[in-house]
C-alpha positions as CSV (number, residue, x, y, z in Angstrom):
1,M,-51.3,-9.0,128.9
2,S,-48.6,-7.5,131.0
3,Q,-48.9,-7.2,134.7
4,H,-48.4,-3.4,134.4
5,R,-51.5,-3.1,132.1
6,S,-53.6,-5.3,134.4
7,Q,-52.7,-3.0,137.3
8,Q,-53.6,0.1,135.3
9,L,-57.1,-1.3,134.7
10,S,-57.7,-2.6,138.2
11,N,-56.4,0.7,139.8
12,P,-57.7,3.7,137.9
13,V,-55.7,6.9,138.4
14,R,-57.3,9.3,140.9
15,A,-56.5,13.0,141.4
16,G,-56.3,13.3,145.1
17,K,-57.0,10.8,147.9
18,V,-60.6,10.0,148.9
19,S,-61.1,8.6,152.4
20,Q,-64.0,6.5,153.5
21,P,-66.3,6.6,155.5
22,E,-65.8,10.4,155.5
23,F,-66.6,10.7,151.8
24,G,-69.8,8.8,152.2
25,Q,-70.9,10.9,155.1
26,R,-70.3,14.2,153.2
27,L,-72.1,12.8,150.1
28,K,-75.2,11.9,152.2
29,S,-75.1,15.2,154.0
30,L,-74.9,17.2,150.8
31,R,-77.6,15.1,149.1
32,L,-80.0,15.4,152.0
33,S,-79.4,19.2,152.4
34,R,-80.6,19.6,148.8
35,G,-83.6,17.4,149.3
36,M,-82.3,14.9,146.8
37,S,-82.8,11.1,146.7
38,Q,-80.0,8.6,145.8
39,R,-81.7,8.1,142.5
40,D,-81.6,11.9,141.8
41,L,-77.8,11.6,141.9
42,V,-77.8,9.1,139.0
43,S,-76.8,11.1,135.9
44,G,-77.0,9.8,132.4
45,G,-77.2,6.1,133.5
46,T,-73.5,5.8,134.1
47,I,-73.8,5.1,137.9
48,S,-76.7,3.5,139.7
49,A,-78.6,4.4,142.8
50,S,-77.4,1.2,144.5
51,Y,-73.8,2.3,143.9
52,V,-74.6,5.7,145.5
53,S,-75.9,3.7,148.5
54,L,-72.6,1.8,148.7
55,L,-70.6,5.0,148.5
56,E,-72.7,6.6,151.3
57,A,-72.2,3.5,153.5
58,G,-68.5,3.8,153.0
59,N,-68.3,0.4,151.2
60,R,-66.8,1.8,147.9
61,V,-64.1,4.3,147.1
62,P,-65.1,6.5,144.2
63,T,-63.0,7.1,141.1
64,L,-61.9,10.5,139.9
65,E,-64.7,10.5,137.4
66,V,-67.4,9.6,139.9
67,V,-66.3,12.3,142.3
68,H,-66.5,15.0,139.6
69,Q,-69.8,13.6,138.3
70,L,-71.4,13.7,141.8
71,A,-70.0,17.1,142.5
72,K,-71.5,18.5,139.3
73,V,-74.9,17.1,140.1
74,L,-74.7,18.4,143.7
75,G,-73.5,21.8,142.5
76,V,-70.3,21.8,144.6
77,R,-66.5,21.7,144.0
78,A,-64.9,18.2,143.9
79,R,-62.9,19.4,147.0
80,D,-66.1,20.2,148.9
81,L,-67.2,16.6,148.3
82,A,-63.9,14.7,148.6
83,G,-62.4,16.6,151.5
84,D,-59.3,18.6,152.2
85,S,-57.0,15.9,150.8
86,W,-58.4,16.8,147.3
87,P,-56.1,19.2,145.5
88,E,-57.2,22.9,145.7
89,E,-55.6,23.7,142.4
90,E,-56.8,21.5,139.6
91,A,-55.3,23.4,136.7
92,P,-52.5,20.8,136.0
93,S,-55.1,18.1,135.9
94,T,-57.1,20.2,133.4
95,V,-54.0,20.6,131.2
96,R,-53.3,16.9,131.4
97,T,-57.0,16.2,130.5
98,S,-56.8,18.6,127.5
99,E,-53.6,16.9,126.2
100,H,-55.1,13.5,126.7
101,D,-58.4,14.5,124.9
102,S,-56.5,16.0,122.0
103,G,-54.5,12.8,121.6
104,Q,-57.5,10.6,121.9
105,L,-59.5,12.7,119.4
106,M,-56.7,12.4,116.8
107,T,-56.5,8.7,117.4
108,R,-60.2,8.3,117.0
109,I,-60.1,10.3,113.7
110,L,-57.3,8.0,112.4
111,T,-59.2,4.9,113.5
112,Q,-62.5,6.0,111.8
113,S,-60.6,7.0,108.7
114,A,-58.9,3.6,108.4
115,F,-62.2,1.9,109.1
116,A,-64.0,3.9,106.5
117,S,-61.4,2.9,103.9
118,G,-61.8,-0.8,104.8
119,D,-58.3,-1.0,106.3
120,L,-59.1,-3.0,109.4
121,V,-55.5,-3.7,110.2
122,D,-54.7,0.0,110.4
123,A,-58.0,0.7,112.3
124,R,-57.0,-2.0,114.8
125,R,-53.6,-0.5,115.3
126,H,-55.0,3.0,116.0
127,A,-57.7,1.5,118.3
128,E,-55.0,-0.3,120.3
129,D,-53.1,3.0,120.6
130,S,-56.3,4.7,121.9
131,F,-56.9,2.0,124.4
132,D,-53.3,2.2,125.7
133,R,-53.7,6.0,126.0
134,A,-56.9,5.6,128.0
135,R,-55.3,3.1,130.3
136,Q,-52.4,5.5,131.1
137,F,-54.9,8.3,131.9
138,G,-57.0,5.9,134.0
139,E,-60.5,7.3,133.7
140,P,-63.1,4.5,133.5
141,T,-65.3,5.9,130.8
142,A,-62.2,6.7,128.6
143,I,-61.0,3.2,129.1
144,I,-64.4,1.7,128.3
145,E,-65.1,4.0,125.3
146,S,-61.7,3.1,123.6
147,G,-61.9,-0.5,124.6
148,M,-65.4,-1.0,123.2
149,S,-64.2,0.5,119.9
150,L,-61.2,-1.9,119.9
151,Q,-63.3,-5.0,120.7
152,R,-65.7,-4.2,117.9
153,I,-62.8,-4.2,115.4
154,L,-61.4,-7.4,116.9
155,G,-64.8,-9.0,116.4
156,M,-64.7,-8.0,112.7
157,T,-61.1,-9.3,112.3
158,N,-62.1,-12.6,114.1
159,E,-59.6,-12.1,116.8
160,H,-62.0,-13.5,119.3
161,R,-59.6,-14.6,122.1
162,H,-58.1,-11.1,122.1
163,R,-61.6,-9.6,122.1
164,L,-62.6,-11.7,125.0
165,T,-59.5,-10.6,127.0
166,V,-60.3,-6.9,126.3
167,L,-64.0,-7.3,127.3
168,D,-63.1,-9.1,130.5
169,E,-61.0,-6.1,131.5
170,L,-63.7,-3.6,130.5
171,A,-66.2,-5.5,132.6
172,K,-63.9,-5.2,135.6
173,V,-63.4,-1.5,135.0
174,A,-67.2,-0.9,134.7
175,E,-67.9,-3.0,137.9
176,T,-65.2,-1.2,139.9
177,A,-66.5,2.2,138.8
178,G,-70.2,1.3,139.5
179,L,-71.2,1.7,135.9
180,E,-73.9,-1.0,136.1
181,T,-75.8,-0.1,132.9
182,I,-72.6,0.0,130.9
183,L,-71.6,-3.3,132.4
184,L,-74.8,-4.9,131.0
185,S,-73.9,-3.8,127.5
186,I,-70.4,-5.1,127.9
187,N,-71.7,-8.4,129.1
188,I,-73.7,-8.8,125.9
189,D,-70.5,-8.4,123.9
190,L,-68.8,-10.8,126.4
191,A,-71.4,-13.4,125.7
192,T,-70.9,-12.9,121.9
193,A,-67.1,-13.4,122.3
194,C,-67.6,-16.4,124.5
195,R,-69.8,-18.0,121.8
196,A,-67.2,-17.3,119.2
197,V,-64.4,-19.2,121.1
198,G,-66.7,-22.0,122.2
199,E,-67.3,-21.1,125.8
200,M,-71.0,-21.8,125.5
201,S,-71.7,-22.4,129.2
202,R,-70.2,-19.1,130.2
203,A,-72.1,-17.3,127.4
204,R,-75.4,-18.8,128.5
205,T,-74.8,-17.8,132.2
206,L,-73.8,-14.2,131.2
207,L,-76.9,-13.9,129.0
208,S,-79.2,-15.2,131.8
209,E,-77.8,-12.8,134.3
210,T,-77.9,-9.9,131.9
211,Q,-81.5,-10.6,130.9
212,H,-82.6,-10.5,134.5
213,A,-80.9,-7.2,135.2
214,L,-81.7,-5.5,131.9
215,V,-85.5,-5.6,132.4
216,T,-85.3,-2.8,135.1
217,S,-82.3,-1.0,133.6
218,P,-82.2,2.1,131.2
219,L,-81.5,-0.4,128.4
220,A,-85.0,-1.9,128.5
221,G,-86.8,-1.0,125.3
222,T,-83.6,0.0,123.4
223,A,-81.6,-1.7,120.6
224,E,-79.5,-3.3,123.3
225,E,-82.5,-5.4,124.4
226,V,-83.0,-6.6,120.8
227,R,-79.3,-7.4,120.6
228,L,-79.5,-9.4,123.8
229,Y,-82.4,-11.5,122.4
230,A,-80.4,-12.0,119.2
231,V,-77.3,-13.3,121.0
232,Q,-79.5,-15.6,123.2
233,I,-81.1,-17.1,120.1
234,S,-77.7,-17.6,118.5
235,V,-76.3,-19.4,121.5
236,L,-79.3,-21.6,121.8
237,C,-79.1,-22.5,118.1
238,D,-75.4,-23.4,118.5
239,L,-76.3,-25.6,121.5
240,D,-78.8,-27.3,119.2
241,E,-81.7,-26.1,121.3
242,S,-83.9,-24.7,118.5
243,P,-87.2,-25.0,120.3
244,L,-86.0,-22.6,123.1
245,A,-84.5,-20.3,120.5
246,I,-87.8,-20.2,118.5
247,E,-89.6,-19.0,121.7
248,L,-87.5,-15.9,121.8
249,I,-88.2,-14.8,118.2
250,D,-91.5,-13.1,118.7
251,P,-90.3,-11.0,121.7
252,M,-87.2,-10.0,119.8
253,L,-89.1,-8.9,116.8
254,A,-91.6,-7.1,118.9
255,A,-88.9,-5.2,120.7
256,A,-87.3,-4.3,117.4
257,A,-90.6,-3.1,115.9
258,T,-91.0,-0.4,118.7
259,L,-87.7,1.3,117.6
260,D,-88.5,2.2,114.0
261,S,-85.0,1.3,113.0
262,P,-84.6,-0.7,109.7
263,A,-81.1,-1.8,110.7
264,T,-82.2,-3.1,114.0
265,S,-85.2,-4.8,112.5
266,G,-83.1,-6.3,109.7
267,R,-80.7,-7.9,112.0
268,A,-83.5,-9.2,114.1
269,Y,-85.2,-10.8,111.1
270,W,-81.7,-12.2,110.1
271,T,-81.3,-13.9,113.5
272,A,-84.8,-15.2,113.3
273,A,-84.2,-16.7,109.9
274,V,-81.1,-18.6,111.1
275,A,-83.0,-20.0,114.0
276,L,-86.0,-21.1,111.9
277,G,-83.6,-22.6,109.4
278,R,-81.9,-24.7,112.1
279,A,-85.4,-25.9,113.1
280,G,-86.1,-27.0,109.6
281,R,-88.9,-24.4,109.0
282,R,-87.8,-23.6,105.5
283,E,-90.6,-21.3,104.3
284,D,-90.6,-19.3,107.5
285,A,-86.8,-19.0,107.4
286,L,-86.8,-17.8,103.8
287,A,-89.6,-15.3,104.5
288,H,-87.7,-13.8,107.4
289,L,-84.5,-13.8,105.4
290,E,-86.3,-11.8,102.7
291,R,-87.5,-9.3,105.3
292,A,-84.0,-9.0,106.6
293,R,-82.7,-8.3,103.1
294,D,-85.4,-5.6,102.5
295,S,-84.7,-3.9,105.8
296,L,-80.9,-3.9,105.4
297,N,-81.0,-3.0,101.7
298,G,-78.3,-0.5,101.0
299,S,-77.0,-0.4,104.5
300,M,-74.7,-3.4,104.7
301,P,-70.9,-2.9,104.6
302,V,-68.9,-5.7,102.9
303,Q,-68.3,-7.5,106.3
304,D,-72.1,-7.7,106.9
305,W,-72.8,-8.7,103.3
306,L,-70.3,-11.6,103.7
307,R,-72.0,-12.8,106.8
308,F,-75.5,-12.3,105.3
309,C,-74.5,-14.5,102.3
310,R,-73.1,-17.1,104.6
311,A,-76.3,-17.1,106.7
312,A,-78.5,-17.3,103.7
313,A,-76.5,-20.2,102.2
314,S,-76.5,-22.0,105.6
315,I,-80.3,-21.6,105.9
316,Q,-80.8,-23.1,102.4
317,L,-78.6,-26.0,103.3
318,D,-80.3,-26.6,106.6
319,C,-83.7,-26.7,104.9
320,G,-82.7,-28.7,101.8
321,G,-83.2,-25.6,99.6
322,D,-82.1,-24.7,96.1
323,L,-78.5,-25.8,95.6
324,A,-78.1,-23.4,92.6
325,E,-79.0,-20.5,95.0
326,V,-76.6,-22.0,97.6
327,K,-73.8,-22.0,95.0
328,K,-74.4,-18.4,94.1
329,L,-74.5,-17.3,97.7
330,I,-71.2,-19.1,98.4
331,A,-69.6,-17.4,95.4
332,D,-70.8,-14.0,96.7
333,A,-69.5,-14.8,100.2
334,R,-66.2,-15.9,98.7
335,S,-65.8,-12.7,96.7
336,A,-66.5,-10.6,99.8
337,Q,-64.1,-12.7,101.9
338,R,-61.3,-12.2,99.4
339,T,-62.0,-8.4,99.4
340,L,-61.5,-8.4,103.2
341,S,-58.7,-11.0,103.3
342,M,-60.1,-12.5,106.5
343,S,-58.6,-16.0,107.2
344,T,-61.3,-17.2,109.6
345,D,-64.1,-16.1,107.3
346,R,-62.3,-18.1,104.6
347,D,-62.6,-21.2,106.8
348,E,-66.3,-20.6,107.4
349,V,-67.0,-20.1,103.7
350,D,-64.9,-23.3,103.0
351,S,-67.1,-25.1,105.6
352,L,-70.2,-24.0,103.7
353,E,-68.7,-25.2,100.5
354,A,-68.1,-28.6,102.1
355,R,-71.7,-28.8,103.1
356,Y,-72.7,-27.8,99.6
357,E,-70.6,-30.6,98.1
358,L,-72.0,-33.1,100.5
359,A,-75.6,-32.1,99.5
360,S,-74.6,-32.3,95.8
361,G,-73.5,-35.9,96.2
362,N,-69.7,-35.3,96.3
363,P,-68.8,-36.7,99.8
364,R,-65.1,-37.1,99.0
365,E,-64.7,-33.5,98.0
366,A,-66.6,-32.5,101.1
367,M,-64.1,-34.6,103.2
368,R,-61.2,-32.9,101.5
369,I,-62.4,-29.4,102.2
370,C,-63.3,-30.2,105.9
371,Q,-59.9,-31.8,106.5
372,E,-58.2,-28.7,105.2
373,V,-60.3,-26.4,107.4
374,L,-59.7,-28.5,110.5
375,A,-55.9,-28.8,109.7
376,R,-55.6,-25.0,109.7
377,G,-56.9,-25.0,113.3
378,E,-58.5,-21.6,113.2
379,V,-62.2,-22.4,113.6
380,A,-63.8,-22.7,117.0
381,G,-67.1,-23.0,118.8
382,Y,-70.1,-24.1,116.8
383,E,-68.3,-23.7,113.5
384,L,-65.8,-26.3,114.7
385,L,-68.5,-28.7,115.7
386,R,-70.3,-28.2,112.4
387,S,-67.2,-28.9,110.4
388,R,-66.6,-32.1,112.3
389,R,-70.2,-33.2,111.8
390,T,-70.0,-32.5,108.0
391,L,-66.7,-34.5,107.9
392,A,-68.3,-37.4,109.7
393,L,-71.3,-37.5,107.5
394,A,-69.2,-37.2,104.3
395,A,-66.9,-40.0,105.5
396,E,-69.9,-42.2,106.3
397,E,-71.4,-41.5,102.8
398,A,-68.1,-42.3,101.2
399,E,-67.9,-45.5,103.2
400,E,-64.8,-44.3,105.0
401,N,-66.2,-45.7,108.2
402,E,-63.1,-45.5,110.4
403,T,-62.8,-41.8,109.6
404,A,-66.5,-41.3,110.4
405,R,-66.2,-43.1,113.7
406,T,-63.1,-41.1,114.7
407,Q,-64.8,-37.8,113.9
408,L,-68.0,-38.7,115.7
409,R,-66.0,-39.6,118.9
410,I,-64.2,-36.3,118.7
411,L,-67.4,-34.4,118.0
412,A,-69.2,-36.0,120.9
413,A,-66.4,-35.2,123.3
414,D,-66.0,-31.6,122.1
415,A,-69.8,-31.0,122.2
416,E,-70.0,-32.4,125.8
417,E,-67.2,-30.0,126.8
418,E,-69.0,-27.0,125.3
419,G,-72.3,-27.9,126.8
420,A,-73.9,-28.7,123.4
421,L,-75.5,-31.9,124.8
422,S,-78.0,-32.3,121.9
423,I,-75.1,-32.5,119.4
424,A,-73.2,-34.9,121.7
425,V,-76.2,-37.2,121.9
426,W,-76.6,-37.0,118.1
427,A,-72.9,-38.0,117.6
428,W,-73.1,-41.0,120.0
429,K,-76.3,-42.2,118.4
430,R,-74.8,-41.9,115.0
431,L,-71.7,-43.8,116.2
432,E,-73.9,-46.6,117.6
433,G,-75.7,-46.8,114.2
434,L,-72.3,-47.2,112.4
435,R,-71.4,-50.0,114.8
436,D,-74.7,-51.8,114.2
437,K,-74.3,-51.4,110.4
438,N,-70.9,-53.0,110.5
439,A,-71.8,-55.8,113.0
């Protein structure tokens, strides 16, 4: 990212100069004269009472958006709140806002149109344009709204490093603007992106901090709480800590049940099925997978259907399930992947096929597929660890012991670096077993 863009994000544009501590004194005086509490000034959950306290104490300088929001709640002009340095005539700003809003609306329409037609490349291009426009205008909520749209598309196109960069910037914007509730939602996506690129320790820290703050936030009891549980479970599964993941299933499903949302419940059951499969609880995993399928029936776009097929095949393989069913699910996933032309999804489907070949008694074919996936260098995080583990097991079964030892050493080192200590311990023990076998 260019230095210019970074400056745009860290220094949102303001119409007029706001001086502290004078602004804070005027804010407190106006609030008290109306018999309002700091919490009364919080509107729509976009700023918090603690941020109002910091403004009144003179410890924060408000953005343009915050000044207008507080002025609206107090029933005064922005100039009455911000002081004489605030422009008396705001018509030019209004014109600029109108032009910006029209441009943003057109870009959003183009983005949604491209997305609806399945053209993620074009949708990504328009989303980037919208994000750039918002940066130039400088209002925090405009930056966050367009940035969140972009990061969702980047997640679908598996551009996880780019997604992580965008989310890091959005988190800074939200924190600077005092948008604490929105920051919690951004942090859930941040943890998801960290997981995708293998930054598991950071993902775990973000989720722990977000869990603590979300309990008393407006997000408690919403779909965002369910999503937080789901990401926590996924991270714990990737770290090979299934018992801890299993403990979160019941609270996640309970939170989902209160929302009366088939889509939310379906994804919760899906996450639970994966965790139960990793723990070797085949019947429970398949039962939850069936509930997920029933809840999501008719509401899955191709991208979700691809990932559902991958998850279902992986659960069957984890639990020693029906290989004929696994083969069918992989074929369905392959068909969806080709429709979307997503290279990283191709690697993950290939990795599933390697596990299928190994389970079917074809270790050399499993080795070949894993080596191709690793040579492309596009998988990361848990998928990379799993590919190496499959390759090591296939090499051992094929009596290619030197290849097996090499892959186990790399796997142990990578797992230790990512904080997946259970996987690292498994690799070292397997390596020791190979040494004993050849002694």
